[in-house]
C-alpha positions in Angstrom: 3.1 -33.2 13.0 2.7 -29.4 12.6 6.4 -28.9 12.1 6.6 -31.6 9.5 3.5 -30.2 7.8 5.0 -26.8 7.6 8.2 -28.1 6.1 6.3 -30.3 3.6 4.3 -27.2 2.6 7.4 -25.2 1.7 9.0 -28.2 -0.1 5.8 -28.7 -2.1 5.7 -25.0 -3.2 9.4 -25.3 -4.3 8.7 -28.6 -6.1 5.8 -27.1 -8.0 7.8 -24.0 -9.0 10.7 -26.2 -10.3 8.2 -28.3 -12.2 6.5 -25.2 -13.8 9.5 -22.9 -14.5 12.5 -25.3 -14.3 15.8 -24.7 -12.4 16.9 -21.9 -14.7 15.4 -19.0 -12.6 16.9 -20.5 -9.5 20.4 -20.6 -11.0 20.0 -17.1 -12.5 19.1 -15.8 -9.1 22.3 -17.2 -7.5 24.4 -15.9 -10.4 23.0 -12.3 -10.1 23.6 -12.0 -6.3 26.9 -10.1 -6.5 28.5 -6.7 -6.0 26.6 -3.6 -5.1 23.3 -5.4 -4.3 25.0 -7.3 -1.5 26.6 -4.1 -0.1 23.3 -2.3 -0.2 21.5 -5.1 1.4 24.0 -5.2 4.3 23.7 -1.5 4.9 19.9 -1.5 4.7 19.6 -4.5 7.0 21.7 -2.8 9.6 19.1 -0.1 9.8 16.2 -2.5 9.8 17.8 -4.7 12.5 18.4 -1.6 14.7 14.7 -0.6 14.3 13.5 -4.2 15.2 15.9 -4.4 18.2 14.6 -1.0 19.3 11.0 -2.2 19.0 11.9 -5.3 21.0 13.4 -3.2 23.7 10.4 -0.9 23.9 8.0 -3.9 24.4 10.4 -5.6 26.9 10.6 -2.5 29.0 6.8 -2.3 29.0 6.8 -5.8 30.5 9.4 -4.7 33.1 12.2 -6.7 31.4 15.6 -5.0 31.2 17.2 -5.1 27.7 20.1 -2.8 26.6 19.9 -1.7 23.0 23.4 -3.1 22.2 22.4 -6.5 23.6 19.1 -6.3 21.6 20.9 -5.6 18.3 23.4 -8.4 18.7 20.6 -10.9 19.7 18.4 -9.8 16.8 21.2 -10.3 14.3 21.7 -13.8 15.7 18.0 -14.6 15.6 17.8 -13.4 12.0 20.7 -15.6 11.0 19.2 -18.7 12.7 15.8 -17.9 11.0 17.5 -17.7 7.6 19.4 -20.9 8.0 17.1 -23.2 10.0 13.7 -24.6 9.0 10.5 -22.9 10.1 11.7 -19.4 10.3 11.1 -18.9 14.0 13.9 -20.9 15.7 16.0 -17.8 16.0 13.2 -15.9 17.8 12.7 -18.8 20.2 16.4 -18.9 20.9 16.5 -15.1 21.4 13.6 -15.2 23.9 14.9 -18.2 25.9 18.5 -16.9 26.1 17.4 -13.4 27.1 15.0 -14.8 29.6 17.7 -16.9 31.3 20.0 -13.8 31.4 17.3 -11.7 33.2 15.9 -14.6 35.2 12.4 -14.5 33.7 11.9 -16.7 30.6 8.1 -16.3 30.6 8.2 -12.5 30.3 11.0 -12.7 27.7 9.0 -15.1 25.6 6.0 -12.8 25.8 8.1 -9.8 24.8 9.4 -11.6 21.7 6.0 -12.8 20.8 4.5 -9.3 21.1 7.4 -7.8 19.2 7.0 -10.2 16.2 3.2 -9.8 16.3 3.3 -6.0 16.4 5.8 -5.9 13.5 3.7 -8.3 11.4 0.5 -6.3 12.2 2.1 -3.1 10.9 3.3 -4.9 7.8 -0.2 -6.2 7.1 -1.7 -2.7 7.6 0.9 -1.1 5.2 0.2 -3.8 2.6 -3.5 -3.3 2.9 -3.2 0.5 2.7 -1.0 0.4 -0.4 -3.2 -2.1 -2.2 -6.3 0.0 -1.3 -4.7 3.2 -2.6 -3.6 1.6 -5.9 -6.8 -0.3 -6.5 -10.2 0.5 -4.9 -11.2 -3.1 -5.6 -9.2 -4.2 -2.7 -11.1 -1.9 -0.2 -13.9 -4.4 0.4 -11.5 -7.3 0.9 -9.4 -5.3 3.4 -12.6 -4.3 5.3 -13.7 -7.9 5.5 -10.3 -8.9 6.7 -10.3 -6.3 9.4 -13.8 -7.4 10.6 -12.8 -11.1 10.6 -9.6 -10.4 12.6 -11.6 -8.3 15.1 -14.2 -11.1 15.5 -11.6 -13.8 16.0 -9.8 -11.7 18.6 -13.0 -11.1 20.5 -13.9 -14.8 20.4 -10.4 -15.8 21.5 -10.5 -13.3 24.4 -13.8 -14.8 25.7 -12.4 -18.3 25.6 -9.2 -17.5 27.5 -9.1 -18.2 31.2 -9.3 -15.3 33.5 -5.6 -15.4 34.4 -4.4 -15.7 30.8 -6.9 -13.1 29.7 -5.7 -10.6 32.3 -2.1 -11.2 31.2 -3.0 -10.7 27.6 -4.8 -7.4 28.2 -2.2 -6.2 30.6 0.6 -6.9 28.1 -1.3 -5.2 25.3 -2.1 -2.2 27.4 1.3 -1.7 29.1 3.8 -2.9 26.4 2.2 -2.5 22.9 -0.5 0.2 23.2 1.0 2.3 25.9 0.9 6.0 25.0 4.6 6.4 24.9 5.3 3.1 23.2 2.9 2.5 20.3 4.1 5.6 18.2 7.7 4.4 18.5 6.7 0.8 17.7 4.8 2.0 14.7 7.7 4.1 13.5 10.3 1.3 14.0 8.0 -1.3 12.3 7.3 1.0 9.3 11.0 1.7 8.8 11.8 -2.0 9.0 9.1 -2.9 6.5 10.2 -0.2 4.1 13.8 -1.3 4.5 12.9 -4.9 3.5 10.9 -3.6 0.6 13.9 -1.6 -0.5 16.0 -4.7 -0.5 13.4 -6.4 -2.7 13.5 -3.5 -5.1 17.3 -3.9 -5.3 16.8 -7.5 -6.1 14.4 -6.6 -8.9 17.0 -4.1 -10.3 19.7 -6.7 -10.1 17.8 -9.0 -12.4 17.3 -6.3 -15.0 13.5 -6.3 -14.8 12.0 -2.9 -15.8 9.0 -2.2 -13.5 8.0 1.2 -12.1 8.4 1.7 -8.4 4.6 2.3 -8.0 4.0 -1.2 -9.3 6.9 -2.8 -7.5 6.0 -1.5 -4.0 2.7 -3.5 -3.7 4.5 -6.6 -5.2 7.3 -6.3 -2.6 4.8 -6.0 0.3 2.8 -9.0 -0.9 5.9 -11.1 -1.2 7.3 -10.0 2.1 4.0 -10.9 3.8 4.0 -14.3 2.2 7.7 -14.8 3.3 6.6 -14.3 6.9 4.4 -17.4 6.8 5.8 -20.2 8.9 5.4 -22.7 6.1 8.9 -22.4 4.7 12.3 -24.1 4.7 14.8 -21.5 6.1 12.7 -18.8 4.4 12.3 -20.5 1.1 9.0 -21.6 -0.4 6.0 -19.2 0.1 8.2 -16.3 -0.9 9.1 -17.8 -4.3 5.5 -18.9 -4.8 4.1 -15.4 -4.0 6.7 -13.8 -6.3 5.8 -16.1 -9.2 2.1 -15.3 -8.8 2.7 -11.5 -8.2 4.9 -11.0 -11.3 2.5 -13.0 -13.4 -0.4 -10.8 -12.3 1.3 -7.7 -13.8 2.1 -9.2 -17.1 5.6 -10.5 -16.4 6.6 -14.2 -16.2 6.5 -16.4 -13.2 10.2 -17.3 -13.9 11.1 -13.6 -13.5 9.3 -13.6 -10.1 11.2 -16.7 -9.0 14.5 -15.2 -10.0 13.8 -12.0 -8.1 12.7 -14.0 -5.0 16.0 -16.0 -5.2 18.1 -12.9 -5.4 16.2 -11.4 -2.5 16.6 -14.5 -0.5 20.3 -14.6 -1.1 20.6 -10.9 -0.2 18.7 -11.4 3.0 20.8 -14.4 3.9 24.1 -12.5 3.4 22.8 -9.5 5.2 22.3 -11.7 8.3 25.9 -13.0 8.4 26.8 -10.6 11.2 24.5 -12.9 13.3 26.9 -15.7 12.6 29.8 -13.6 13.9 27.7 -13.0 17.1 27.2 -16.7 17.5 31.0 -17.4 17.1 32.0 -14.6 19.5 29.5 -15.8 22.1 30.8 -19.3 21.9 34.4 -18.2 22.2 33.5 -16.0 25.2 31.7 -19.0 26.8 34.8 -21.2 26.4 37.4 -18.5 27.4 37.2 -18.9 31.2 37.8 -22.7 30.8 40.6 -22.3 28.3 42.3 -19.4 30.2 42.3 -21.3 33.5 45.8 -22.4 34.5 47.2 -24.5 37.4 48.5 -21.4 39.1 45.4 -19.3 38.6 43.7 -20.6 41.7 46.7 -19.7 44.0 
């Protein structure tokens, strides 16, 4: 029921946007996704993928799970492609965790590593978004403070309700993998670079549409839209991102249609930038079939 509810939520957002602004902004976004924006998105996403894979490796090592960086980069590309093409936006991460867990013989630790990796990255994204909004407008400071207090209270309540075994595992993972003295500065650095890279792709999408907005106004818009796109209520990434972009652009005096067009361009850039993950999938499948196809009657002699 929750899966269908998430898909219905993303579909409802898209339906409302089409009803309000029509299909023109969607078609314009597809038409404008060409040339240098695609090349720039591919290059920037290569850097962000490397940072995210490094973050995953740091957390996995803190949980005593071996993960070579080259393997992490390939698996992360594959998971991004699956997230961008399948409903929900998390199928790729589940696939990444389960596959790596089977390779190392510990699916449980691998699942925890991926969960902490995604959680830590999203936490840094939220902190950067709150910091930028607070710097640009002091009116956001009370809201940010309230949000921090609410999250802290919820974490405390959740920690008390956890069983002793789960609670010990939770605190152990947090201490050894995420907040370890040698790990958390690197996790923070990798997450910050990744968020700024995604924001840069969003700025490229804005420039591709011809919208004239200063970078100081675009950065908070980009962070808000990126935060909304991380919500699990989407259809292969579509839905909340376009809704947030329509609202954000309307809030600075532009049209909702312009926001939808930018979001569509960004979505297409992000999708094309994950195509190396499709190559990883094809190569992995070919490698899996190779021993069977290469076996000959005389090979066993």
